[in-house]
All heavy atoms as an XYZ file, in Angstrom:
876
protein
N      -8.128      9.894      0.902
C      -7.375     11.114      1.113
C      -7.542     11.992     -0.129
O      -7.336     11.545     -1.249
C      -5.874     10.793      1.331
C      -5.064     12.060      1.409
C      -5.680      9.942      2.558
N      -7.921     13.217      0.088
C      -8.071     14.160     -1.019
C      -6.705     14.722     -1.407
O      -5.798     14.784     -0.578
C      -9.008     15.294     -0.606
N      -6.576     15.134     -2.658
C      -5.272     15.645     -3.123
C      -4.838     16.857     -2.321
O      -3.661     17.076     -2.109
C      -5.315     15.982     -4.613
C      -5.618     14.825     -5.513
C      -6.389     14.862     -6.625
C      -5.185     13.475     -5.389
N      -6.471     13.614     -7.191
C      -5.730     12.745     -6.443
C      -4.405     12.786     -4.476
C      -5.515     11.379     -6.635
C      -4.186     11.424     -4.648
C      -4.728     10.744     -5.713
N      -5.779     17.661     -1.827
C      -5.383     18.840     -1.056
C      -4.867     18.467      0.335
O      -4.364     19.318      1.047
C      -6.531     19.845     -0.963
C      -7.737     19.317     -0.213
O      -7.811     18.135      0.108
N      -8.690     20.184      0.029
N      -4.971     17.198      0.737
C      -4.449     16.745      2.013
C      -3.035     16.173      1.892
O      -2.417     15.822      2.883
C      -5.375     15.678      2.611
C      -6.742     16.216      2.972
C      -7.680     15.145      3.474
O      -7.204     14.093      3.934
O      -8.893     15.362      3.415
N      -2.547     16.063      0.690
C      -1.209     15.518      0.478
C      -0.183     16.595      0.796
O      -0.318     17.740      0.369
C      -1.035     15.021     -0.974
C      -1.950     13.815     -1.205
C       0.414     14.668     -1.265
C      -1.921     13.290     -2.608
N       0.847     16.215      1.541
C       1.933     17.138      1.833
C       2.580     17.609      0.549
O       2.560     16.919     -0.459
N       3.136     18.775      0.608
C       3.720     19.336     -0.609
C       5.227     19.424     -0.490
O       5.811     20.480     -0.663
C       3.079     20.675     -0.914
C       1.586     20.516     -1.139
C       1.063     21.457     -2.133
C      -0.406     21.133     -2.383
N      -1.104     22.155     -3.049
N       5.839     18.291     -0.166
C       7.283     18.244     -0.132
C       7.843     18.224     -1.544
O       7.149     17.921     -2.508
N       9.085     18.574     -1.658
C       9.755     18.559     -2.953
C      10.648     17.321     -3.031
O      11.291     16.957     -2.057
C      10.585     19.824     -3.136
C       9.807     21.131     -3.077
C      10.773     22.310     -3.156
C       8.785     21.206     -4.192
N      10.665     16.709     -4.189
C      11.553     15.570     -4.425
C      11.907     15.552     -5.899
O      11.234     16.167     -6.716
C      10.916     14.255     -3.961
C       9.622     13.895     -4.646
C       9.608     13.038     -5.733
C       8.412     14.405     -4.192
C       8.413     12.691     -6.358
C       7.205     14.070     -4.799
C       7.217     13.202     -5.889
N      12.982     14.899     -6.212
C      13.384     14.804     -7.615
C      14.098     13.497     -7.854
O      14.587     12.850     -6.927
C      14.249     15.983     -8.042
C      15.577     16.108     -7.349
C      16.332     17.328     -7.829
O      17.034     17.223     -8.857
O      16.223     18.381     -7.170
N      14.137     13.097     -9.105
C      14.815     11.862     -9.450
C      14.625     11.518    -10.906
O      13.980     12.254    -11.659
N      15.198     10.385    -11.277
C      15.159      9.918    -12.657
C      14.097      8.846    -12.825
O      14.004      7.909    -12.040
C      16.520      9.359    -13.072
C      17.597     10.427    -13.064
O      17.279     11.574    -13.409
O      18.742     10.118    -12.711
N      13.304      9.008    -13.868
C      12.283      8.038    -14.247
C      12.600      7.584    -15.662
O      13.386      8.210    -16.371
C      10.894      8.664    -14.217
O      10.583      9.141    -12.944
N      11.931      6.529    -16.072
C      12.121      6.016    -17.430
C      10.828      6.237    -18.197
O       9.748      5.865    -17.731
C      12.512      4.534    -17.391
C      13.778      4.411    -16.574
C      12.622      3.960    -18.795
C      14.461      3.126    -16.551
N      10.922      6.871    -19.371
C       9.718      7.136    -20.157
C       9.339      5.906    -20.976
O      10.008      4.874    -20.937
C       9.872      8.395    -21.024
C      10.873      8.227    -22.145
O      11.263      7.130    -22.533
N      11.320      9.348    -22.701
N       8.248      6.026    -21.715
C       7.743      4.909    -22.505
C       8.693      4.425    -23.585
O       8.551      3.322    -24.090
N       9.689      5.228    -23.958
C      10.675      4.839    -24.970
C      11.932      4.243    -24.337
O      12.897      3.970    -25.028
C      11.062      6.055    -25.811
C       9.912      6.647    -26.583
C      10.349      7.893    -27.330
C       9.173      8.523    -28.036
N       9.540      9.769    -28.712
N      11.926      4.110    -22.997
C      13.090      3.557    -22.308
C      14.175      4.586    -22.025
O      15.259      4.234    -21.590
N      13.873      5.860    -22.255
C      14.836      6.924    -22.019
C      14.701      7.444    -20.592
O      13.596      7.539    -20.064
C      14.594      8.080    -22.998
C      14.676      7.666    -24.437
C      14.059      8.693    -25.382
O      13.139      9.425    -24.973
O      14.511      8.736    -26.526
N      15.820      7.811    -19.990
C      15.815      8.353    -18.632
C      15.389      9.815    -18.677
O      15.760     10.569    -19.571
C      17.213      8.231    -18.027
O      17.215      8.710    -16.712
N      14.583     10.204    -17.676
C      14.053     11.553    -17.591
C      14.218     12.034    -16.157
O      13.837     11.335    -15.225
C      12.575     11.524    -17.982
C      11.832     12.775    -17.655
C      11.863     13.856    -18.511
C      11.099     12.880    -16.481
C      11.169     15.012    -18.212
C      10.407     14.045    -16.181
C      10.438     15.104    -17.047
N      14.790     13.219    -15.969
C      14.959     13.776    -14.633
C      13.855     14.793    -14.389
O      13.641     15.699    -15.189
C      16.329     14.453    -14.473
C      16.593     14.888    -13.068
N      17.051     14.020    -12.107
C      16.427     16.085    -12.461
C      17.176     14.680    -10.963
N      16.804     15.927    -11.153
N      13.135     14.623    -13.277
C      12.051     15.533    -12.961
C      12.140     16.059    -11.544
O      12.696     15.406    -10.657
N      11.587     17.247    -11.336
C      11.450     17.853    -10.010
C       9.958     17.893     -9.705
O       9.185     18.449    -10.484
C      12.057     19.252     -9.992
C      13.558     19.232    -10.198
C      14.134     20.624    -10.162
C      15.644     20.549    -10.403
N      16.272     21.866    -10.349
N       9.582     17.284     -8.590
C       8.183     17.074     -8.262
C       7.812     17.720     -6.942
O       8.659     17.982     -6.097
C       7.893     15.573     -8.130
C       8.216     14.771     -9.351
C       9.483     14.211     -9.532
C       7.256     14.538    -10.324
C       9.778     13.450    -10.658
C       7.546     13.780    -11.450
C       8.803     13.239    -11.607
O       9.096     12.495    -12.717
N       6.506     17.903     -6.758
C       5.946     18.308     -5.480
C       4.893     17.252     -5.133
O       4.074     16.877     -5.971
C       5.286     19.678     -5.610
C       4.756     20.217     -4.319
C       4.220     21.634     -4.489
O       3.670     21.954     -5.560
O       4.344     22.399     -3.531
N       4.943     16.744     -3.921
C       4.001     15.723     -3.492
C       4.493     15.072     -2.219
O       5.102     15.726     -1.368
N       4.255     13.761     -2.108
C       4.608     13.063     -0.882
C       4.915     11.599     -1.162
O       4.319     10.989     -2.059
C       3.448     13.165      0.108
C       3.773     12.699      1.487
C       2.743     13.177      2.499
O       1.953     14.096      2.215
O       2.736     12.613      3.593
N       5.818     11.048     -0.375
C       6.142      9.629     -0.493
C       4.908      8.820     -0.094
O       4.249      9.113      0.913
C       7.332      9.300      0.396
C       7.980      8.006      0.047
C       9.354      7.831      0.704
O       9.816      8.719      1.434
O       9.937      6.775      0.464
N       4.564      7.804     -0.872
C       3.344      7.045     -0.633
C       3.364      6.375      0.738
O       2.356      6.385      1.448
C       3.116      6.011     -1.735
C       1.847      5.168     -1.605
C       0.596      6.033     -1.485
C       1.726      4.205     -2.764
N       4.487      5.824      1.160
C       4.537      5.145      2.463
C       4.235      6.120      3.598
O       3.558      5.782      4.562
C       5.873      4.441      2.674
C       7.049      5.360      2.838
C       8.382      4.594      2.874
N       9.430      5.528      3.195
C       9.927      5.711      4.418
N       9.493      4.977      5.418
N      10.863      6.591      4.629
N       4.699      7.343      3.487
C       4.455      8.376      4.492
C       2.979      8.760      4.518
O       2.379      8.906      5.587
C       5.320      9.621      4.200
O       6.690      9.221      4.184
C       5.111     10.708      5.225
N       2.394      8.925      3.352
C       0.987      9.288      3.240
C       0.094      8.195      3.834
O      -0.842      8.486      4.586
C       0.630      9.536      1.780
C      -0.799      9.948      1.494
C      -1.126     11.271      2.154
C      -1.015     10.038     -0.006
N       0.382      6.939      3.522
C      -0.418      5.843      4.065
C      -0.299      5.784      5.582
O      -1.305      5.676      6.288
C       0.009      4.516      3.427
C      -0.305      4.381      1.932
C       0.339      3.125      1.369
C      -1.796      4.390      1.677
N       0.913      5.882      6.097
C       1.127      5.826      7.554
C       0.412      6.980      8.256
O      -0.191      6.787      9.317
C       2.619      5.849      7.865
N       0.448      8.169      7.674
C      -0.193      9.341      8.279
C      -1.713      9.187      8.350
O      -2.365      9.837      9.155
C       0.166     10.604      7.492
N      -2.255      8.301      7.506
C      -3.695      8.051      7.499
C      -4.057      6.747      8.194
O      -5.159      6.218      8.014
C      -4.219      8.075      6.062
C      -4.315      9.487      5.551
O      -5.279     10.180      5.824
N      -3.288      9.941      4.841
N      -3.111      6.207      8.985
C      -3.374      5.015      9.782
C      -3.434      3.723      8.998
O      -3.971      2.731      9.482
N      -2.883      3.711      7.791
C      -2.901      2.511      6.956
C      -1.551      1.822      7.078
O      -0.526      2.378      6.699
C      -3.209      2.859      5.490
C      -4.567      3.558      5.416
C      -3.162      1.614      4.623
C      -4.870      4.195      4.085
N      -1.569      0.603      7.630
C      -0.337     -0.136      7.862
C       0.015     -0.956      6.625
O      -0.813     -1.690      6.097
C      -0.489     -1.059      9.065
C       0.794     -1.731      9.459
C       0.671     -2.361     10.820
C       1.947     -3.054     11.198
N       2.893     -2.206     11.878
N       1.239     -0.819      6.171
C       1.752     -1.582      5.038
C       2.825     -2.518      5.559
O       3.775     -2.080      6.217
C       2.327     -0.651      3.944
C       2.912     -1.460      2.804
C       1.268      0.309      3.427
N       2.674     -3.800      5.269
C       3.672     -4.807      5.629
C       4.431     -5.197      4.368
O       3.943     -4.974      3.245
C       2.991     -6.036      6.236
C       2.102     -5.769      7.452
C       1.352     -7.040      7.843
C       2.926     -5.235      8.605
N       5.592     -5.807      4.536
C       6.381     -6.187      3.358
C       5.615     -7.094      2.407
O       5.790     -7.026      1.205
C       7.697     -6.824      3.791
C       8.664     -5.810      4.343
C      10.097     -6.300      4.354
O      10.388     -7.391      3.819
O      10.938     -5.565      4.882
N       4.731     -7.962      2.953
C       3.987     -8.877      2.090
C       2.604     -8.344      1.691
O       1.804     -9.059      1.097
C       3.873    -10.259      2.730
C       3.100    -10.263      4.039
O       2.843     -9.174      4.600
O       2.766    -11.363      4.516
N       2.325     -7.088      1.996
C       1.064     -6.468      1.555
C       1.060     -6.352      0.034
O       2.116     -6.328     -0.606
C       0.914     -5.058      2.140
O       0.806     -5.075      3.531
N      -0.136     -6.267     -0.516
C      -0.301     -5.972     -1.942
C      -0.959     -4.606     -2.027
O      -2.031     -4.381     -1.478
C      -1.170     -7.031     -2.650
C      -1.420     -6.636     -4.095
C      -0.510     -8.408     -2.565
N      -0.299     -3.685     -2.706
C      -0.802     -2.319     -2.845
C      -1.210     -2.132     -4.307
O      -0.410     -2.327     -5.213
C       0.267     -1.290     -2.435
C      -0.254      0.119     -2.619
C       0.713     -1.540     -0.998
N      -2.469     -1.781     -4.501
C      -3.002     -1.563     -5.851
C      -3.293     -0.089     -6.040
O      -3.803      0.570     -5.132
C      -4.298     -2.350     -6.041
O      -4.069     -3.722     -5.870
N      -2.968      0.420     -7.208
C      -3.285      1.799     -7.559
C      -4.148      1.768     -8.815
O      -3.916      0.978     -9.729
C      -2.019      2.664     -7.763
C      -1.263      2.800     -6.466
C      -1.111      2.084     -8.813
N      -5.168      2.628     -8.822
C      -6.116      2.642     -9.930
C      -6.260      4.073    -10.425
O      -6.377      5.007     -9.634
C      -7.481      2.092     -9.484
C      -7.306      0.664     -8.942
C      -8.489      2.103    -10.636
C      -8.515      0.108     -8.233
N      -6.270      4.232    -11.734
C      -6.390      5.558    -12.336
C      -7.846      5.920    -12.572
O      -8.742      5.078    -12.450
C      -5.636      5.589    -13.672
O      -6.333      4.820    -14.632
N      -8.073      7.185    -12.933
C      -9.417      7.660    -13.239
C     -10.034      6.893    -14.407
O     -11.249      6.792    -14.507
C      -9.386      9.154    -13.567
C      -9.017     10.022    -12.389
C      -8.843     11.480    -12.765
O      -9.296     11.891    -13.854
O      -8.239     12.224    -11.969
N      -9.207      6.355    -15.311
C      -9.725      5.584    -16.447
C      -9.619      4.075    -16.208
O      -9.625      3.280    -17.137
C      -9.037      6.005    -17.748
C      -7.527      5.802    -17.731
O      -6.986      5.342    -16.707
O      -6.889      6.098    -18.748
N      -9.512      3.682    -14.927
C      -9.516      2.290    -14.457
C      -8.271      1.481    -14.817
O      -8.271      0.265    -14.697
C     -10.786      1.549    -14.910
C     -12.018      2.119    -14.239
O     -11.943      2.490    -13.046
O     -13.068      2.204    -14.908
N      -7.212      2.134    -15.267
C      -5.935      1.433    -15.420
C      -5.432      1.115    -14.010
O      -5.614      1.900    -13.079
C      -4.927      2.311    -16.169
C      -3.584      1.643    -16.295
C      -3.369      0.683    -17.274
C      -2.555      1.946    -15.417
C      -2.135      0.044    -17.382
C      -1.322      1.313    -15.521
C      -1.130      0.369    -16.502
O       0.079     -0.259    -16.598
N      -4.784     -0.033    -13.824
C      -4.296     -0.375    -12.490
C      -2.905     -0.993    -12.550
O      -2.474     -1.506    -13.580
C      -5.260     -1.343    -11.795
O      -5.303     -2.576    -12.482
N      -2.212     -0.893    -11.420
C      -0.893     -1.507    -11.262
C      -0.786     -1.981     -9.821
O      -1.433     -1.433     -8.928
C       0.212     -0.507    -11.585
N       0.026     -3.016     -9.600
C       0.214     -3.557     -8.255
C       1.668     -3.472     -7.830
O       2.582     -3.553     -8.657
C      -0.225     -5.019     -8.193
C      -1.704     -5.212     -8.204
C      -2.109     -6.644     -7.905
O      -1.252     -7.546     -7.869
O      -3.304     -6.851     -7.694
N       1.845     -3.334     -6.507
C       3.161     -3.244     -5.895
C       3.171     -4.119     -4.656
O       2.136     -4.289     -4.001
C       3.461     -1.790     -5.475
C       3.507     -0.844     -6.625
C       2.337     -0.270     -7.117
C       4.698     -0.533     -7.234
C       2.366      0.587     -8.190
C       4.737      0.326     -8.321
C       3.566      0.884     -8.793
N       4.327     -4.616     -4.325
C       4.458     -5.318     -3.046
C       4.607     -4.275     -1.949
O       5.049     -3.151     -2.200
C       5.678     -6.242     -3.069
O       6.873     -5.479     -3.070
N       4.247     -4.664     -0.740
C       4.460     -3.777      0.390
C       5.925     -3.409      0.533
O       6.261     -2.285      0.889
N       6.815     -4.363      0.234
C       8.257     -4.105      0.330
C       8.668     -2.972     -0.594
O       9.499     -2.135     -0.228
C       9.047     -5.378      0.011
N       8.084     -2.910     -1.795
C       8.407     -1.813     -2.716
C       7.938     -0.475     -2.151
O       8.646      0.522     -2.249
C       7.739     -2.038     -4.076
C       8.342     -3.159     -4.873
C       7.592     -3.378     -6.161
O       6.420     -3.820     -6.113
O       8.176     -3.095     -7.228
N       6.735     -0.453     -1.584
C       6.192      0.787     -1.030
C       7.021      1.243      0.164
O       7.250      2.436      0.361
C       4.709      0.596     -0.627
C       3.860      0.194     -1.839
C       4.163      1.854      0.046
C       3.882      1.139     -3.010
N       7.486      0.287      0.977
C       8.272      0.622      2.170
C       9.714      1.013      1.858
O      10.413      1.540      2.721
C       8.255     -0.555      3.152
C       6.876     -0.866      3.758
C       6.935     -2.175      4.534
C       6.384      0.278      4.623
N      10.167      0.773      0.620
C      11.529      1.118      0.204
C      11.637      2.646      0.117
O      11.078      3.272     -0.791
C      11.830      0.470     -1.143
C      13.267      0.622     -1.580
O      14.083      1.196     -0.820
O      13.577      0.153     -2.695
N      12.322      3.234      1.081
C      12.411      4.696      1.175
C      12.944      5.312     -0.119
O      13.934      4.873     -0.682
C      13.314      5.092      2.342
C      13.330      6.574      2.589
C      14.128      6.951      3.794
C      14.073      8.458      3.949
N      14.717      8.955      5.106
N      12.241      6.347     -0.580
C      12.676      7.089     -1.762
C      12.291      6.465     -3.082
O      12.791      6.880     -4.122
N      11.379      5.489     -3.085
C      11.047      4.808     -4.336
C       9.693      5.216     -4.924
O       9.596      5.498     -6.108
C      11.077      3.296     -4.146
C      10.797      2.547     -5.429
C      11.101      1.092     -5.341
C      10.886      0.459     -6.710
N      11.443     -0.846     -6.815
N       8.627      5.238     -4.101
C       7.276      5.431     -4.631
C       6.649      6.694     -4.023
O       6.557      6.818     -2.802
C       6.382      4.202     -4.342
C       5.003      4.399     -4.955
C       7.021      2.921     -4.870
N       6.220      7.598     -4.892
C       5.663      8.884     -4.479
C       4.338      9.149     -5.188
O       4.074      8.598     -6.258
C       6.604     10.025     -4.870
C       7.900     10.062     -4.113
C       8.978      9.268     -4.483
C       8.054     10.916     -3.025
C      10.172      9.314     -3.787
C       9.248     10.968     -2.328
C      10.303     10.164     -2.711
O      11.479     10.219     -2.009
N       3.556     10.049     -4.603
C       2.421     10.632     -5.300
C       2.802     12.074     -5.598
O       3.130     12.840     -4.692
C       1.131     10.575     -4.462
C       0.703      9.123     -4.274
C       0.027     11.382     -5.146
C      -0.554      8.940     -3.473
N       2.795     12.412     -6.878
C       3.184     13.758     -7.312
C       1.961     14.567     -7.707
O       1.040     14.054     -8.342
C       4.141     13.670     -8.496
N       1.984     15.852     -7.318
C       0.930     16.792     -7.689
C       1.407     17.796     -8.733
O       0.598     18.430     -9.403
C       0.436     17.542     -6.456
C      -0.124     16.658     -5.340
C      -0.499     17.508     -4.130
C      -1.307     15.856     -5.822
N       2.740     17.949     -8.844
C       3.283     18.824     -9.876
C       4.596     18.251    -10.383
O       5.271     17.501     -9.681
C       3.487     20.249     -9.360
O       4.552     20.299     -8.445
N       4.926     18.598    -11.620
C       6.174     18.186    -12.262
C       6.809     19.429    -12.855
O       6.166     20.142    -13.646
C       5.900     17.155    -13.354
C       7.041     16.844    -14.315
C       8.257     16.295    -13.564
C       6.592     15.853    -15.383
N       8.062     19.689    -12.460
C       8.801     20.848    -12.965
C       7.964     22.132    -12.861
O       7.847     22.897    -13.814
C       9.292     20.607    -14.391
C      10.284     19.466    -14.446
O      11.003     19.191    -13.488
N      10.315     18.760    -15.561
N       7.372     22.336    -11.677
C       6.588     23.529    -11.341
C       5.277     23.666    -12.109
O       4.667     24.730    -12.106
C       7.412     24.811    -11.496
C       8.585     24.850    -10.536
O       8.431     24.394     -9.388
O       9.661     25.329    -10.934
N       4.818     22.599    -12.768
C       3.534     22.639    -13.460
C       2.604     21.617    -12.822
O       2.982     20.465    -12.604
C       3.700     22.334    -14.946
C       4.438     23.429    -15.690
C       4.405     23.225    -17.191
O       3.457     22.609    -17.706
O       5.348     23.689    -17.846
N       1.373     22.040    -12.529
C       0.381     21.158    -11.929
C       0.152     19.930    -12.809
O       0.068     20.044    -14.034
C      -0.937     21.915    -11.751
C      -2.061     21.066    -11.195
S      -3.632     21.953    -11.053
C      -4.165     21.997    -12.757
N       0.036     18.777    -12.184
C      -0.365     17.565    -12.894
C      -1.886     17.583    -12.950
O      -2.553     17.661    -11.923
C       0.168     16.306    -12.177
C       1.703     16.276    -12.279
C      -0.458     15.049    -12.765
C       2.364     15.171    -11.504
N      -2.430     17.559    -14.153
C      -3.879     17.647    -14.320
C      -4.523     16.272    -14.263
O      -3.936     15.274    -14.654
C      -4.227     18.301    -15.655
C      -3.914     19.778    -15.679
C      -4.501     20.474    -16.887
O      -5.524     20.004    -17.433
O      -3.936     21.501    -17.285
N      -5.780     16.260    -13.796
C      -6.590     15.060    -13.844
C      -7.069     14.821    -15.267
O      -6.889     15.670    -16.141
N      -7.695     13.700    -15.515
C      -8.146     13.376    -16.875
C      -9.209     14.336    -17.379
O      -9.383     14.499    -18.583
C      -8.664     11.945    -16.941
O      -9.812     11.795    -16.136
N      -9.914     15.006    -16.460
C     -10.948     15.961    -16.851
C     -10.572     17.378    -16.452
O     -11.425     18.243    -16.279
C     -12.273     15.560    -16.218
C     -12.753     14.225    -16.731
C     -14.016     13.774    -16.068
C     -14.414     12.458    -16.694
N     -14.790     11.455    -15.776
N      -9.267     17.630    -16.288
C      -8.790     18.935    -15.871
C      -8.733     19.033    -14.365
O      -9.043     18.096    -13.649
N      -8.324     20.177    -13.861
C      -8.196     20.355    -12.416
C      -7.008     19.594    -11.861
O      -6.261     18.946    -12.602
N      -6.828     19.695    -10.543
C      -5.692     19.033     -9.897
C      -5.807     17.528    -10.022
O      -6.827     16.943     -9.711
C      -5.614     19.406     -8.412
C      -4.476     18.753     -7.661
C      -3.096     19.236     -8.109
O      -2.763     20.387     -7.920
N      -2.320     18.351     -8.705
N      -4.766     16.916    -10.493
C      -4.663     15.468    -10.577
C      -3.435     15.007     -9.826
O      -2.770     15.792     -9.149
N      -3.132     13.736     -9.956
C      -1.965     13.166     -9.294
C      -1.413     12.037    -10.152
O      -2.132     11.428    -10.946
C      -2.336     12.645     -7.913
N      -0.125     11.778     -9.968
C       0.526     10.680    -10.678
C       1.416      9.932     -9.709
O       2.106     10.542     -8.885
C       1.367     11.195    -11.841
C       2.063     10.070    -12.593
C       2.780     10.552    -13.839
O       2.668     11.698    -14.239
N       3.523      9.650    -14.453
N       1.385      8.624     -9.792
C       2.294      7.798     -9.017
C       3.642      7.824     -9.715
O       3.722      7.612    -10.926
C       1.764      6.366     -8.934
C       2.424      5.517     -7.874
C       1.908      5.911     -6.494
C       2.158      4.051     -8.127
N       4.694      8.122     -8.978
C       6.049      8.150     -9.512
C       6.824      7.015     -8.859
O       6.834      6.902     -7.629
C       6.748      9.495     -9.203
C       5.924     10.674     -9.745
C       8.180      9.506     -9.728
C       5.747     10.692    -11.238
N       7.457      6.166     -9.677
C       8.204      5.019     -9.166
C       9.635      5.130     -9.685
O       9.900      4.862    -10.852
C       7.570      3.688     -9.609
C       8.292      2.518     -8.949
C       6.086      3.654     -9.297
N      10.533      5.554     -8.805
C      11.928      5.715     -9.208
C      12.622      4.354     -9.305
O      12.406      3.469     -8.483
C      12.677      6.604     -8.212
C      12.231      8.036     -8.247
C      11.751      8.652     -7.113
C      12.289      8.771     -9.419
C      11.349      9.976     -7.136
C      11.891     10.089     -9.469
C      11.414     10.697     -8.325
N      13.443      4.208    -10.342
C      14.242      3.003    -10.521
C      13.472      1.818    -11.069
O      13.975      0.701    -11.076
N      12.254      2.034    -11.536
C      11.439      0.937    -12.059
C      11.457      0.997    -13.579
O      10.981      1.976    -14.163
C      10.010      1.067    -11.532
C       9.157     -0.160    -11.833
O       9.521     -0.959    -12.718
O       8.126     -0.320    -11.165
N      11.978     -0.029    -14.246
C      12.020     -0.010    -15.705
C      10.647     -0.184    -16.351
O      10.487      0.061    -17.532
C      12.942     -1.180    -16.057
C      12.826     -2.106    -14.894
C      12.597     -1.234    -13.702
N       9.638     -0.596    -15.556
C       8.294     -0.761    -16.084
C       7.535      0.549    -15.935
O       6.857      0.788    -14.949
C       7.565     -1.898    -15.364
C       6.198     -2.179    -15.963
O       5.740     -1.479    -16.860
N       5.545     -3.211    -15.468
N       7.634      1.406    -16.919
C       7.039      2.745    -16.905
C       5.530      2.692    -16.677
O       4.933      3.617    -16.155
C       7.372      3.448    -18.226
C       6.699      4.769    -18.434
C       7.345      5.846    -17.597
N       6.755      7.123    -17.944
C       6.322      7.999    -17.057
N       6.426      7.749    -15.791
N       5.805      9.138    -17.444
N       4.899      1.589    -17.039
C       3.454      1.477    -16.921
C       2.989      1.498    -15.465
O       1.819      1.683    -15.196
C       2.963      0.213    -17.610
C       3.142      0.265    -19.107
C       2.657     -0.997    -19.761
C       2.860     -0.912    -21.266
N       2.386     -2.108    -21.934
N       3.895      1.319    -14.515
C       3.503      1.357    -13.110
C       3.535      2.779    -12.554
O       3.112      3.005    -11.433
C       4.388      0.420    -12.287
C       4.180     -1.015    -12.712
C       4.660     -2.056    -11.776
N       5.865     -1.766    -11.047
C       6.175     -2.370     -9.899
N       5.368     -3.267     -9.373
N       7.288     -2.078     -9.301
N       3.988      3.750    -13.319
C       3.889      5.158    -12.911
C       2.536      5.668    -13.377
O       2.397      6.303    -14.421
C       5.031      5.983    -13.518
O       6.242      5.664    -12.898
N       1.506      5.334    -12.611
C       0.116      5.526    -13.014
C      -0.256      7.012    -13.061
O      -0.133      7.716    -12.066
C      -0.829      4.764    -12.047
C      -2.281      5.016    -12.404
C      -0.510      3.275    -12.082
N      -0.735      7.461    -14.228
C      -1.251      8.815    -14.398
C      -2.716      8.837    -13.984
O      -3.379      7.806    -13.973
C      -1.128      9.245    -15.853
C       0.293      9.426    -16.323
C       0.341      9.640    -17.807
C       0.197     11.089    -18.159
N       0.422     11.348    -19.592
N      -3.220     10.021    -13.703
C      -4.624     10.213    -13.338
C      -5.007      9.336    -12.130
O      -6.074      8.727    -12.089
C      -5.568      9.913    -14.516
C      -5.186     10.611    -15.787
C      -5.024      9.897    -16.973
C      -4.971     11.978    -15.822
C      -4.677     10.529    -18.155
C      -4.617     12.622    -16.990
C      -4.475     11.892    -18.156
O      -4.129     12.517    -19.324
N      -4.129      9.292    -11.161
C      -4.311      8.453     -9.976
C      -5.628      8.779     -9.283
O      -5.950      9.938     -9.034
C      -3.140      8.667     -9.023
C      -3.088      7.787     -7.793
C      -2.972      6.327     -8.181
C      -1.906      8.189     -6.934
N      -6.406      7.729     -8.966
C      -7.681      7.901     -8.285
C      -7.711      7.198     -6.925
O      -8.131      7.779     -5.939
C      -8.825      7.363     -9.146
C     -10.192      7.512     -8.475
C     -11.306      6.877     -9.265
N     -11.147      5.428     -9.230
C     -11.592      4.619    -10.184
N     -12.212      5.086    -11.225
N     -11.420      3.325    -10.074
N      -7.274      5.922     -6.875
C      -7.447      5.115     -5.681
C      -6.195      4.310     -5.383
O      -5.540      3.803     -6.290
C      -8.616      4.115     -5.886
O      -9.771      4.824     -6.297
C      -8.920      3.339     -4.626
N      -5.899      4.174     -4.083
C      -4.828      3.298     -3.607
C      -5.444      2.371     -2.573
O      -6.110      2.834     -1.644
C      -3.671      4.095     -2.960
C      -2.606      3.155     -2.423
C      -3.066      5.077     -3.956
N      -5.274      1.058     -2.738
C      -5.777      0.101     -1.757
C      -4.627     -0.764     -1.262
O      -3.677     -1.023     -1.990
C      -6.878     -0.810     -2.354
O      -6.339     -1.558     -3.436
C      -8.069     -0.002     -2.810
N      -4.736     -1.201     -0.010
C      -3.725     -2.061      0.603
C      -4.408     -3.312      1.109
O      -5.352     -3.240      1.890
C      -3.012     -1.334      1.759
C      -1.971     -2.250      2.397
C      -2.360     -0.043      1.276
N      -3.941     -4.471      0.652
C      -4.459     -5.773      1.110
C      -3.355     -6.565      1.770
O      -2.221     -6.472      1.425
C      -5.032     -6.580     -0.060
C      -6.250     -5.914     -0.684
O      -7.111     -5.427      0.068
O      -6.314     -5.879     -1.920
């Protein structure tokens, strides 16, 4: 799915930064579970969902986490500013609300796989 195919709904919530501080952001993008379903990709509670960044950083999620409404999103903008890719242009970031492991909010998102 190309970034220009992602719905541009608005959502907001609190995330935790690398210092453990809470940060409130307003985003534009789409919930990951909705995006996967719209593209015919079935996620089960015991699925393993992997996300990989442009610089090959990766994180894994259970299907149950992805199916948890309001938890995992793909964001294209933050506070009305475009999220840039690692080489400029439109990029995307995985946003995981309520997750104390900030490293799973993958920047420069490139690929999502479901096993």
